C-alpha positions as CSV (number, residue, x, y, z in Angstrom):
1,M,2.1,-19.6,-34.8
2,T,-1.3,-21.0,-33.7
3,K,-1.9,-21.3,-30.1
4,W,-1.8,-24.7,-28.6
5,E,-5.3,-25.6,-27.5
6,Y,-5.8,-27.3,-24.2
7,D,-9.0,-27.9,-22.1
8,G,-7.4,-29.0,-18.8
9,P,-5.8,-26.7,-16.1
10,I,-3.8,-23.8,-17.5
11,L,-1.2,-23.9,-14.8
12,E,-0.3,-26.9,-12.6
13,I,2.5,-26.4,-10.1
14,E,3.3,-29.6,-8.1
15,N,5.7,-29.9,-5.2
16,L,7.9,-27.1,-6.6
17,S,11.2,-26.3,-4.8
18,I,13.4,-23.5,-5.9
19,S,16.8,-22.7,-4.5
20,F,19.4,-20.0,-5.0
21,F,23.1,-21.0,-5.0
22,T,25.4,-18.4,-3.5
23,R,28.8,-18.3,-2.0
24,A,27.2,-19.0,1.4
25,G,25.7,-22.2,-0.2
26,E,22.2,-23.3,-1.2
27,I,19.4,-21.0,0.0
28,P,16.0,-22.7,-0.4
29,A,13.5,-20.0,-1.4
30,V,10.4,-22.1,-2.2
31,M,9.7,-25.6,-0.9
32,D,7.0,-28.1,-1.7
33,F,4.7,-25.6,-3.3
34,S,1.6,-26.7,-5.3
35,C,-1.2,-24.9,-6.9
36,V,-3.6,-25.3,-9.9
37,V,-5.1,-22.5,-12.0
38,Q,-8.1,-23.5,-14.1
39,P,-9.1,-21.7,-17.4
40,G,-10.5,-18.2,-16.7
41,E,-9.7,-18.5,-13.0
42,A,-7.8,-15.9,-10.9
43,M,-5.6,-17.3,-8.2
44,G,-4.2,-14.9,-5.5
45,L,-0.8,-15.5,-4.0
46,V,-0.6,-13.8,-0.6
47,G,2.1,-13.4,2.0
48,E,4.7,-11.1,3.5
49,S,8.0,-9.9,1.8
50,G,10.4,-12.7,1.4
51,C,7.8,-15.5,1.5
52,G,8.6,-16.6,-2.1
53,K,5.6,-15.2,-4.0
54,S,7.7,-13.5,-6.7
55,T,10.1,-16.5,-6.9
56,V,7.1,-18.7,-7.8
57,A,6.2,-16.3,-10.6
58,L,9.8,-16.1,-11.9
59,G,9.8,-19.9,-11.8
60,V,6.7,-20.0,-14.0
61,M,8.4,-17.6,-16.4
62,Q,11.6,-19.7,-16.2
63,D,13.5,-16.5,-15.4
64,L,15.4,-17.3,-12.2
65,G,18.8,-15.8,-13.3
66,K,22.2,-17.6,-13.0
67,N,21.9,-18.5,-9.4
68,G,18.3,-19.7,-9.2
69,K,17.4,-23.3,-10.0
70,I,14.3,-25.5,-9.8
71,V,15.5,-28.4,-7.6
72,G,12.3,-30.3,-7.3
73,G,8.8,-30.7,-8.5
74,S,7.3,-29.5,-11.8
75,I,5.5,-26.6,-13.4
76,K,3.1,-27.5,-16.2
77,F,1.5,-25.0,-18.6
78,K,-1.4,-26.5,-20.5
79,G,0.0,-29.9,-19.7
80,R,3.5,-29.2,-21.0
81,D,6.4,-29.3,-18.5
82,L,8.1,-25.9,-18.6
83,N,11.3,-27.3,-17.1
84,A,11.8,-29.6,-20.0
85,M,11.4,-26.9,-22.7
86,S,14.2,-25.4,-24.8
87,E,15.1,-21.7,-24.7
88,E,13.4,-21.3,-28.1
89,E,10.2,-22.9,-27.0
90,L,10.1,-20.7,-23.9
91,R,10.7,-17.6,-26.0
92,D,7.7,-18.5,-28.1
93,L,5.6,-18.9,-24.9
94,R,6.7,-15.8,-23.0
95,G,4.8,-12.7,-24.0
96,S,2.4,-14.6,-26.3
97,E,0.9,-17.4,-24.0
98,I,2.3,-16.3,-20.6
99,A,2.6,-12.6,-19.9
100,M,3.8,-10.9,-16.7
101,I,3.1,-7.4,-15.3
102,Y,5.6,-6.1,-12.8
103,Q,5.2,-3.8,-9.8
104,E,7.1,-0.9,-11.3
105,P,5.7,0.0,-14.7
106,M,8.8,2.0,-15.8
107,A,10.9,-1.2,-15.4
108,S,8.9,-2.7,-18.3
109,L,8.9,0.4,-20.6
110,N,11.7,1.7,-22.8
111,P,12.1,5.4,-21.9
112,A,13.6,6.2,-25.4
113,M,10.8,4.6,-27.4
114,K,7.2,5.8,-28.1
115,I,4.4,3.8,-26.5
116,G,2.9,2.8,-29.9
117,R,6.1,1.2,-31.2
118,Q,6.6,-0.7,-27.9
119,L,3.1,-2.1,-28.1
120,M,3.3,-3.0,-31.8
121,E,6.5,-5.0,-31.3
122,V,4.6,-7.7,-29.3
123,P,2.4,-9.1,-32.2
124,M,5.0,-8.2,-34.8
125,I,7.6,-10.4,-33.0
126,H,5.4,-13.2,-31.7
127,E,2.9,-13.5,-34.5
128,G,4.6,-11.9,-37.5
129,M,1.8,-9.4,-37.8
130,D,2.3,-6.5,-40.3
131,K,2.8,-2.9,-39.1
132,D,-0.7,-1.6,-40.0
133,K,-2.5,-4.5,-38.3
134,A,-0.3,-4.2,-35.2
135,Y,-1.1,-0.4,-35.0
136,A,-4.8,-1.1,-35.2
137,L,-4.5,-3.8,-32.5
138,A,-2.5,-1.4,-30.3
139,L,-5.2,1.2,-30.7
140,E,-7.9,-1.3,-29.8
141,V,-6.1,-2.6,-26.7
142,V,-5.3,1.0,-25.4
143,E,-9.0,1.7,-25.7
144,S,-9.8,-1.5,-23.8
145,V,-7.6,-0.4,-20.8
146,R,-9.7,2.8,-20.7
147,L,-7.0,5.4,-21.6
148,P,-8.2,8.7,-23.0
149,D,-7.2,9.8,-26.5
150,P,-5.5,6.5,-27.6
151,K,-3.8,8.0,-30.6
152,R,-2.1,10.6,-28.4
153,M,-1.1,7.8,-26.0
154,L,0.5,5.8,-28.8
155,N,2.5,8.9,-29.9
156,S,3.8,9.6,-26.3
157,F,7.0,8.6,-24.5
158,P,6.6,6.8,-21.2
159,H,7.7,9.8,-19.1
160,Q,4.8,11.9,-20.5
161,L,2.3,9.6,-18.8
162,S,1.3,9.4,-15.1
163,G,2.0,6.3,-13.0
164,G,-1.5,5.0,-13.5
165,Q,-1.4,5.5,-17.2
166,Q,2.0,3.8,-17.4
167,Q,0.6,0.8,-15.6
168,R,-2.4,0.6,-17.9
169,I,0.1,0.6,-20.9
170,V,2.0,-2.3,-19.4
171,I,-1.3,-4.2,-18.9
172,A,-2.1,-3.3,-22.6
173,M,1.3,-4.7,-23.6
174,A,0.7,-7.9,-21.7
175,L,-2.7,-8.3,-23.4
176,M,-1.5,-7.6,-27.0
177,S,-1.2,-11.3,-27.8
178,K,-4.2,-12.3,-25.7
179,P,-2.2,-14.6,-23.3
180,S,-3.8,-17.7,-21.6
181,L,-2.0,-16.8,-18.3
182,L,-1.4,-13.4,-17.0
183,I,0.9,-13.0,-13.9
184,L,0.5,-9.8,-12.0
185,D,3.3,-9.1,-9.4
186,E,1.9,-6.4,-7.0
187,P,0.7,-4.3,-10.0
188,T,-0.9,-1.5,-7.9
189,T,1.5,-1.1,-5.0
190,A,3.0,2.2,-6.3
191,L,-0.4,3.7,-7.3
192,D,-2.9,5.9,-5.5
193,V,-5.9,4.2,-4.0
194,T,-8.4,5.6,-6.6
195,V,-6.1,4.7,-9.5
196,E,-5.6,1.3,-7.9
197,A,-9.4,0.8,-7.8
198,G,-9.6,1.6,-11.6
199,I,-6.8,-0.8,-12.4
200,V,-8.4,-3.6,-10.3
201,D,-11.7,-3.0,-12.0
202,L,-10.0,-3.1,-15.3
203,V,-8.1,-6.4,-14.6
204,K,-11.3,-8.1,-13.5
205,N,-13.2,-7.0,-16.6
206,L,-10.4,-8.0,-18.9
207,G,-10.2,-11.4,-17.3
208,E,-13.9,-11.9,-18.0
209,K,-13.6,-10.4,-21.5
210,Y,-10.6,-12.4,-22.8
211,G,-11.1,-15.5,-20.5
212,T,-7.5,-15.0,-19.3
213,S,-6.3,-17.0,-16.3
214,M,-4.5,-15.0,-13.7
215,L,-1.9,-15.4,-11.0
216,F,-2.3,-12.3,-8.8
217,I,0.6,-11.7,-6.3
218,S,-0.2,-9.3,-3.5
219,H,0.3,-8.7,0.2
220,N,-3.1,-6.9,0.4
221,L,-5.9,-9.4,1.4
222,G,-8.6,-6.8,0.4
223,L,-7.3,-6.6,-3.1
224,V,-7.2,-10.4,-3.5
225,L,-10.8,-10.6,-2.2
226,E,-11.9,-8.1,-5.0
227,T,-9.9,-9.7,-7.8
228,C,-9.6,-13.4,-7.3
229,D,-11.6,-16.6,-7.2
230,R,-9.1,-18.6,-5.1
231,L,-6.0,-17.9,-3.0
232,C,-2.9,-19.4,-1.7
233,V,-1.3,-18.1,1.5
234,M,2.5,-18.4,1.7
235,Y,4.8,-18.2,4.6
236,S,8.6,-18.6,4.5
237,G,8.8,-20.4,1.2
238,E,5.8,-22.7,1.7
239,A,2.1,-22.7,0.9
240,V,0.4,-22.9,4.3
241,E,-3.3,-22.6,3.2
242,T,-5.1,-22.7,-0.1
243,G,-8.7,-22.7,-1.1
244,S,-11.6,-20.6,-2.4
245,I,-11.9,-17.0,-1.3
246,A,-15.0,-17.8,0.8
247,D,-13.4,-20.8,2.5
248,V,-10.1,-19.1,3.4
249,F,-11.6,-15.8,4.5
250,D,-14.5,-17.2,6.5
251,K,-13.2,-20.6,7.5
252,M,-9.5,-20.1,7.8
253,R,-7.6,-23.2,9.0
254,H,-4.0,-22.1,9.5
255,P,-2.7,-20.0,12.4
256,Y,-0.7,-17.7,10.1
257,T,-3.8,-16.9,8.0
258,Q,-5.6,-16.1,11.3
259,G,-2.7,-13.9,12.4
260,L,-2.8,-11.9,9.1
261,F,-6.5,-11.1,9.5
262,R,-6.1,-10.1,13.2
263,S,-3.3,-7.6,12.3
264,I,-5.3,-5.6,9.7
265,P,-7.8,-2.9,10.7
266,L,-11.2,-4.2,9.4
267,P,-14.4,-2.1,9.9
268,G,-15.4,-2.3,13.6
269,A,-11.8,-2.3,14.9
270,D,-11.3,0.2,17.7
271,K,-7.9,1.3,18.9
272,N,-9.1,1.5,22.5
273,A,-11.6,-1.4,22.8
274,R,-10.3,-3.8,20.2
275,P,-6.6,-3.1,19.4
276,L,-4.9,-4.9,16.5
277,I,-3.0,-8.1,17.4
278,A,0.4,-8.2,15.8
279,I,2.0,-11.6,15.0
280,P,4.8,-12.0,17.7
281,G,8.4,-12.5,16.7
282,N,10.1,-12.0,13.3
283,F,9.9,-13.7,9.9
284,P,12.7,-16.4,9.7
285,L,15.5,-15.9,7.2
286,P,15.9,-18.8,4.8
287,H,19.0,-20.2,6.6
288,E,17.4,-19.8,10.0
289,R,14.1,-21.8,9.4
290,P,13.1,-23.8,12.5
291,P,12.7,-27.6,12.4
292,G,9.1,-28.8,11.6
293,C,6.6,-26.1,11.1
294,N,8.2,-22.8,9.8
295,F,5.5,-20.8,11.7
296,G,6.0,-22.7,14.9
297,P,8.0,-20.2,17.0
298,R,5.4,-17.5,16.3
299,C,2.3,-19.6,16.7
300,D,-0.2,-19.4,19.5
301,Y,-1.1,-23.1,19.1
302,Y,2.5,-24.5,19.0
303,Q,3.2,-27.9,20.7
304,E,6.7,-28.9,21.6
305,G,7.7,-32.3,20.4
306,R,4.9,-32.3,17.8
307,C,5.0,-29.2,15.7
308,N,8.8,-29.1,15.6
309,V,9.3,-32.8,14.4
310,G,9.6,-33.8,10.8
311,E,8.1,-32.2,7.6
312,I,4.5,-31.1,7.8
313,P,2.5,-31.8,4.6
314,M,-0.6,-30.0,3.2
315,A,-3.7,-31.7,4.4
316,P,-7.2,-31.5,2.8
317,I,-10.1,-30.0,4.8
318,E,-13.2,-32.2,4.4
319,G,-16.3,-30.7,2.8
320,D,-14.6,-27.7,1.2
321,D,-13.6,-27.0,-2.4
322,R,-9.9,-27.9,-2.7
323,H,-9.2,-26.3,0.7
324,D,-5.9,-27.4,2.3
325,S,-3.8,-26.5,5.3
326,R,-0.2,-27.1,6.4
327,C,-1.0,-27.4,10.1
328,L,-1.0,-30.6,12.3
329,R,-3.6,-29.2,14.7
330,F,-6.2,-27.6,12.4
331,T,-8.9,-30.1,13.5
332,E,-8.2,-29.4,17.3
333,I,-8.2,-25.6,17.3
334,D,-11.4,-23.7,18.1
335,W,-11.3,-21.3,15.1
336,N,-14.4,-19.4,16.3
337,A,-12.9,-18.5,19.7
338,Q,-12.4,-14.8,20.2
339,P,-8.7,-13.8,20.6
340,E,-7.5,-13.0,24.1
341,A,-8.1,-9.3,24.1
342,A,-5.1,-7.1,24.2
343,D,-5.3,-4.6,27.1
344,K,-8.1,-2.2,26.6
345,T,-7.2,1.4,27.0
346,K,-9.3,4.4,27.9
347,K,-10.0,6.9,25.2
348,T,-7.4,9.7,25.5
349,E,-9.1,13.0,26.1
350,A,-7.7,15.7,23.8
351,G,-6.2,18.8,25.5
352,D,-5.7,22.4,24.2
353,V,-4.8,23.3,20.7
354,V,-1.1,22.8,20.2
355,L,-0.8,23.5,16.5
356,R,-2.9,26.0,14.5
357,V,-2.8,26.5,10.7
358,D,-4.8,29.4,9.4
359,D,-5.5,30.1,5.7
360,L,-2.1,28.6,4.7
361,K,-1.0,29.0,1.1
362,K,2.1,27.5,-0.4
363,Y,3.0,28.4,-4.0
364,Y,6.1,27.5,-6.0
365,E,7.3,29.5,-8.9
366,V,8.7,27.4,-11.7
367,S,10.2,28.3,-15.0
368,A,8.2,27.4,-18.1
369,S,11.5,25.8,-19.4
370,A,13.1,23.5,-16.8
371,L,16.4,23.6,-18.8
372,F,16.7,27.3,-19.0
373,S,15.5,29.7,-16.3
374,A,14.4,32.2,-18.8
375,G,10.8,32.6,-20.1
376,E,7.4,32.7,-18.6
377,K,7.1,31.8,-14.9
378,R,4.3,29.5,-13.8
379,V,2.9,29.0,-10.4
380,V,2.3,25.6,-8.7
381,K,-0.4,26.0,-6.0
382,A,0.6,23.2,-3.7
383,N,-1.5,24.3,-0.7
384,E,-4.6,26.6,-1.2
385,S,-6.2,28.0,2.0
386,V,-5.4,25.2,4.4
387,S,-6.7,25.7,8.0
388,L,-6.5,23.2,10.8
389,D,-6.4,22.9,14.6
390,A,-4.6,20.0,16.2
391,R,-5.0,19.4,20.0
392,E,-2.8,17.8,22.6
393,A,-2.9,13.9,22.5
394,E,-5.1,13.9,19.4
395,T,-4.4,12.1,16.1
396,L,-5.4,14.2,13.1
397,A,-5.2,12.2,9.8
398,I,-4.5,14.1,6.5
399,V,-5.8,12.0,3.6
400,G,-5.5,12.3,-0.2
401,E,-3.8,11.1,-3.3
402,S,-0.3,11.9,-4.5
403,G,0.0,15.6,-5.4
404,C,-2.8,16.7,-3.1
405,G,-0.4,18.8,-1.0
406,K,-0.1,16.5,2.1
407,S,3.7,16.4,2.1
408,T,4.1,20.1,1.2
409,L,2.0,20.9,4.3
410,A,4.3,18.7,6.4
411,K,7.4,20.4,4.9
412,V,6.0,23.9,5.9
413,L,5.3,22.6,9.5
414,L,8.8,21.3,9.8
415,G,10.4,24.4,8.4
416,L,11.8,22.7,5.3
417,E,9.7,25.1,3.3
418,T,8.2,28.5,4.3
419,A,4.6,29.5,3.8
420,T,3.7,31.9,1.0
421,S,0.9,33.4,3.2
422,G,-1.2,32.5,6.2
423,D,-0.2,31.6,9.8
424,V,1.3,28.5,11.4
425,L,1.3,28.7,15.2
426,L,3.0,26.1,17.5
427,E,1.7,26.9,21.0
428,N,0.8,30.4,19.8
429,K,4.4,30.9,18.4
430,A,4.5,31.8,14.7
431,I,6.7,29.4,12.8
432,G,5.3,29.4,9.3
433,D,7.9,31.8,7.8
434,T,10.9,30.5,9.8
435,Q,13.2,28.0,8.0
436,I,14.5,25.1,10.0
437,E,18.0,26.5,10.1
438,K,16.7,29.6,11.8
439,R,14.5,27.8,14.3
440,D,15.7,27.4,17.9
441,T,16.6,24.0,19.2
442,R,13.4,23.7,21.3
443,T,11.1,24.4,18.3
444,V,13.0,21.9,16.1
445,A,12.6,19.3,18.9
446,D,8.9,20.1,19.4
447,I,7.9,19.3,15.8
448,Q,9.4,16.0,14.5
449,M,8.7,13.6,11.6
450,V,8.5,9.9,11.1
451,F,9.2,9.2,7.4
452,Q,7.6,6.7,5.0
453,N,10.8,4.8,4.1
454,P,12.8,3.7,7.2
455,F,15.7,2.6,4.9
456,D,16.5,6.1,3.7
457,T,16.7,7.8,7.1
458,L,19.5,5.8,8.8
459,N,23.2,6.1,8.1
460,P,24.4,2.7,7.0
461,S,27.9,3.1,8.5
462,H,27.0,4.2,12.0
463,T,25.6,2.0,14.8
464,I,21.9,2.5,15.9
465,G,23.0,3.7,19.4
466,N,25.3,6.4,17.9
467,Q,22.6,7.7,15.6
468,I,20.1,8.1,18.5
469,I,22.8,9.8,20.6
470,R,23.6,12.2,17.8
471,V,20.0,13.3,17.9
472,L,20.1,13.8,21.6
473,E,23.3,15.9,21.2
474,K,21.5,18.1,18.6
475,F,18.7,18.6,21.1
476,K,21.2,19.5,23.8
477,F,19.9,16.7,26.0
478,G,21.8,15.9,29.3
479,N,25.1,17.2,30.6
480,S,27.2,14.2,29.9
481,Q,27.7,11.3,27.4
482,A,26.7,8.9,30.1
483,E,23.3,10.6,30.5
484,R,22.7,10.6,26.7
485,E,23.7,6.9,26.5
486,Q,21.2,6.1,29.3
487,K,18.4,8.1,27.5
488,M,19.3,6.2,24.3
489,L,18.8,2.9,26.0
490,E,15.5,4.1,27.4
491,L,14.4,5.1,23.9
492,L,15.1,1.6,22.7
493,D,12.9,0.3,25.6
494,L,10.2,2.8,24.5
495,V,10.1,1.3,21.0
496,K,10.3,-2.2,22.4
497,L,13.7,-3.2,20.9
498,P,16.4,-5.0,22.8
499,R,19.1,-2.8,24.2
500,A,21.7,-4.9,22.4
501,F,20.5,-3.3,19.2
502,A,22.4,-0.2,20.1
503,Q,25.6,-1.9,18.8
504,R,24.0,-3.0,15.5
505,K,24.3,-1.4,12.1
506,P,21.1,-0.6,10.0
507,R,21.7,-3.5,7.6
508,Q,21.3,-6.0,10.5
509,L,17.7,-4.8,11.1
510,S,14.4,-5.7,9.4
511,G,12.1,-3.0,7.9
512,G,9.9,-2.9,11.0
513,Q,12.9,-2.6,13.3
514,K,14.3,0.3,11.3
515,Q,11.0,2.1,11.5
516,R,11.0,1.7,15.3
517,I,14.4,3.4,15.3
518,G,12.9,6.2,13.2
519,I,10.2,6.5,15.9
520,A,12.7,6.5,18.7
521,R,14.6,9.4,17.0
522,A,11.4,11.4,16.5
523,F,10.5,11.1,20.1
524,A,14.0,11.7,21.4
525,G,13.5,15.4,22.1
526,G,10.1,15.0,23.7
527,P,8.2,16.6,20.8
528,K,4.8,18.3,21.1
529,V,3.8,17.4,17.5
530,V,4.9,14.3,15.4
531,V,4.2,14.3,11.7
532,A,4.0,10.7,10.6
533,D,4.2,10.6,6.8
534,E,2.9,7.2,5.6
535,P,4.9,5.5,8.4
536,V,3.6,2.0,7.9
537,S,3.0,1.8,4.1
538,A,6.4,0.3,3.3
539,L,6.0,-2.4,6.0
540,D,4.4,-5.9,5.9
541,V,0.9,-6.4,7.3
542,S,1.9,-8.0,10.6
543,V,4.7,-5.4,11.1
544,Q,2.3,-2.6,10.3
545,A,0.1,-3.7,13.2
546,A,3.0,-3.7,15.7
547,V,4.3,-0.3,14.6
548,T,0.8,1.2,14.6
549,E,0.2,0.0,18.2
550,L,3.6,1.2,19.2
551,L,2.8,4.7,17.9
552,M,-0.5,4.7,19.8
553,D,1.1,3.6,23.0
554,I,3.8,6.2,22.9
555,Q,1.3,8.9,22.1
556,R,-1.0,7.9,25.0
557,E,2.0,8.0,27.4
558,S,3.5,11.3,26.2
559,R,0.3,13.0,25.1
560,T,1.9,14.0,21.8
561,T,-0.2,15.5,19.0
562,M,0.1,13.3,15.9
563,L,-0.5,14.4,12.3
564,F,-0.9,11.1,10.4
565,I,-0.5,11.5,6.6
566,S,-1.9,8.5,4.7
567,H,-3.9,7.3,1.7
568,D,-4.9,4.1,3.5
569,L,-8.4,4.9,4.9
570,S,-8.6,1.5,6.8
571,I,-5.7,2.5,9.1
572,V,-7.0,6.1,9.2
573,R,-10.4,5.0,10.4
574,Y,-8.7,2.8,13.0
575,L,-6.3,5.3,14.7
576,S,-7.4,8.9,13.9
577,D,-9.7,11.1,16.1
578,R,-10.2,13.6,13.3
579,V,-9.7,13.5,9.5
580,M,-8.9,16.2,6.9
581,V,-9.3,15.2,3.2
582,M,-7.2,17.1,0.7
583,Y,-7.5,17.3,-3.1
584,L,-5.2,19.4,-5.3
585,G,-4.1,21.7,-2.5
586,H,-7.6,22.2,-1.1
587,V,-9.1,20.8,2.1
588,V,-12.4,19.4,0.7
589,E,-13.7,17.8,3.9
590,S,-12.8,17.8,7.6
591,G,-14.4,16.5,10.8
592,T,-14.3,13.8,13.3
593,T,-13.5,10.3,12.0
594,E,-17.1,9.3,12.6
595,Q,-18.4,12.3,10.6
596,V,-16.0,11.8,7.6
597,F,-16.7,8.0,7.4
598,S,-20.5,8.5,7.4
599,P,-22.8,10.3,4.9
600,P,-23.0,13.0,3.9
601,Y,-19.6,13.0,2.2
602,H,-17.7,15.2,-0.2
603,P,-17.9,13.3,-3.6
604,Y,-14.1,12.8,-3.4
605,T,-14.3,11.3,0.1
606,E,-17.1,9.0,-1.2
607,A,-14.9,7.8,-4.0
608,L,-11.9,7.3,-1.7
609,L,-14.0,5.2,0.7
610,S,-15.3,3.1,-2.2
611,A,-11.8,2.5,-3.5
612,V,-10.3,1.1,-0.3
613,P,-10.0,-2.8,-0.5
614,I,-11.5,-4.4,2.6
615,A,-10.6,-7.9,3.5
616,D,-14.0,-8.9,4.8
617,T,-16.6,-10.9,2.9
618,S,-19.4,-9.5,5.1
619,V,-18.8,-5.9,3.8
620,A,-21.0,-4.5,1.0
621,K,-19.4,-1.5,-0.8
622,K,-20.7,1.1,-3.2
623,H,-18.8,0.9,-6.5
624,I,-17.4,4.2,-7.6
625,V,-14.5,4.4,-10.1
626,L,-13.2,7.9,-10.9
627,D,-12.4,8.7,-14.5
628,G,-9.2,10.4,-15.5
629,D,-6.1,11.3,-13.6
630,I,-5.5,14.0,-11.0
631,P,-4.9,17.3,-12.8
632,S,-1.6,19.1,-12.5
633,A,-1.2,21.6,-9.7
634,M,0.6,23.8,-12.3
635,N,-2.6,23.9,-14.4
636,P,-5.5,23.2,-12.0
637,P,-9.1,23.2,-13.4
638,T,-11.3,26.3,-13.0
639,G,-14.0,26.4,-10.3
640,C,-14.1,23.3,-8.1
641,P,-10.7,21.5,-8.1
642,F,-12.5,18.1,-8.2
643,Q,-15.0,18.9,-11.0
644,T,-13.0,17.2,-13.8
645,R,-13.4,13.7,-12.1
646,C,-16.6,14.2,-10.0
647,H,-19.3,11.6,-10.4
648,R,-21.9,13.9,-8.8
649,K,-21.2,17.0,-11.0
650,K,-24.4,16.2,-13.0
651,D,-26.4,16.9,-9.8
652,V,-25.3,20.6,-9.7
653,P,-27.3,22.8,-12.0
654,G,-25.6,25.0,-14.7
655,T,-21.9,25.6,-14.8
656,L,-21.4,26.4,-11.2
657,C,-18.8,23.6,-10.7
658,E,-16.7,24.8,-13.6
659,T,-16.7,28.5,-12.7
660,E,-16.7,28.9,-8.9
661,V,-14.6,27.5,-6.1
662,P,-17.2,26.1,-3.7
663,P,-17.6,27.7,-0.3
664,L,-16.6,25.8,2.8
665,R,-19.9,24.7,4.4
666,T,-20.4,23.6,8.0
667,L,-22.8,20.6,8.0
668,G,-22.5,19.7,11.7
669,D,-20.3,20.4,14.8
670,Q,-16.7,20.5,13.3
671,H,-17.9,18.9,10.0
672,Q,-17.0,21.0,7.0
673,I,-17.3,20.2,3.2
674,K,-16.2,22.3,0.3
675,C,-18.9,21.5,-2.4
676,H,-21.7,23.0,-4.5
677,L,-24.1,20.1,-3.9
678,S,-27.5,21.1,-2.4
679,Q,-28.5,20.2,1.2
680,E,-31.1,17.9,-0.3
681,E,-28.4,15.9,-2.2
682,F,-26.3,15.7,1.0
683,D,-29.3,14.4,3.0
684,G,-30.0,11.7,0.4
685,M,-26.5,10.2,0.5
686,E,-26.2,6.5,1.5
687,P,-23.3,4.9,3.3
688,V,-20.5,3.6,1.0
689,I,-19.5,0.8,3.3
690,V,-22.1,-1.4,4.9
691,L,-21.5,-4.4,7.3
692,A,-23.9,-7.2,6.4
693,A,-24.7,-7.7,10.1
694,A,-25.8,-4.1,10.3
695,E,-28.3,-4.4,7.5
């Protein structure tokens, strides 16, 4: 089948409305949505969970299921109305002209089928290509998505590949028939930041190489800045602002867009002098949308009797390139005015060392055969010579990619695992080889955890109040039920939730509210140390800001020591006092936040900083993309753990990197780096992130 040539816009969505019909009646998911994607253009679709981004994408694919229906407007692909096409015509388009890449790569791959066969199916089905040509094309496309040893990849099953490799295969599959439109639905959310940087770089290059138009769905404004030409900001089913990247980032004209930017930690944000400003209130459910402007109840510029009357249309902004806003007041607002500063706080002075880890090693013995316990035993070195000091009222961030040993360290601290060797001291009391069941109640209460996913930590059949009271009972708090109930209500006050929430079940709470309950339970026993394991990564941007500020407030008040585990260096830079960078079980760099975020860097820290998407057009960033995947902890490389991916290895003479583990060198007060680079190389390093104003 020859592709239908067309020289106009690739995708035209006009006044689109999509509803889902349930037992409760019609639920409008998308209303009056319009956008145009030109040939070779990348359009970003940005907004929080539930705003309708993915519904728009499924509408374009005409894949809304039994309950979903387009109730208004049109979607035209190369001038043809998709709503008017037959199933057969749509089948010809899907996969050949329009391809979609989903958030979870394994959802798109058949676990029982080799990669090569899955890729070959696309041109064989859509274009009737013979087997040999399809195999040659599959090899070519796998090479173009920069996967090593393409023949081995084609001969592998999906489970034999890492998450980043699986996502590249899914991108390869989407590109097999060189589609005119590629829809990417949060394609990097589940990936590590350095892998994400590689995928983003790849997507940009492929767009240029094949001239593919893209619809890139994300909640990450930094990613959209790096990948797209234009963007559309969505809120509660509607487009609220659309325009070029430069116009929307630097001349935003909708209060919601402004709120999003104020709630993310950009370079220069300071947790004491310039705290993040969270968007007040909560996202409205589809059946609870307010009259007039959907954003009205949460808007700083809301006017009664004007913003809540009648429908509000998109209006063009004069002088800009197709820049529109759904706000009645955008010409009246002073967009350059500085926000009313949140209360400034004094920098908290750190106290004495509360937690000390000295030369900690944690090894796991695993059988060579997972099915049978016989055979050769192999050792997984999850933590290798980890040392740290954490002081009272201090935030120590532990940074690194999946598999670097961050969570294993947290498990040892909590007593869920015991140390293989080395010391863990909590206020000079050895706890490293004591399992949680054998720890006394005070020790358990003293070191608590806030988990990544708030949904998995609450019992769905118990009320919130009962779940907090149960924790208080475990910690032997109070002499009566009445005392515990009073403390439970005080904990709800602490995490800024209404006391009425005590009677609610978890299903009646949003993600951010559930995470607040997780924080309330962690602080219930008055802990000395709280381990926060990616506590905001599962939350929306505006909710992230509120939860981050809440953690900071509680810490200042209670002078708790916080270990903040994360891969998001933007938030680490904002809230941490000191940073420890881990790679494959080793601490490769540690120091104050200022030291770690300024040169000299460990090459891995340098790559991590370069990989972080920053939603600021005034920032210039060095471009470093790491090759390859993180090695297995079961079979780590010899010498330096980072040598297989290091972009600076060529600057070290001989085979030192391959043969010797580097020594831990002190470059300044508290600043340590584990690397073979010479002092001259370190002295010559330039900053990775530069603010244009600072040039």
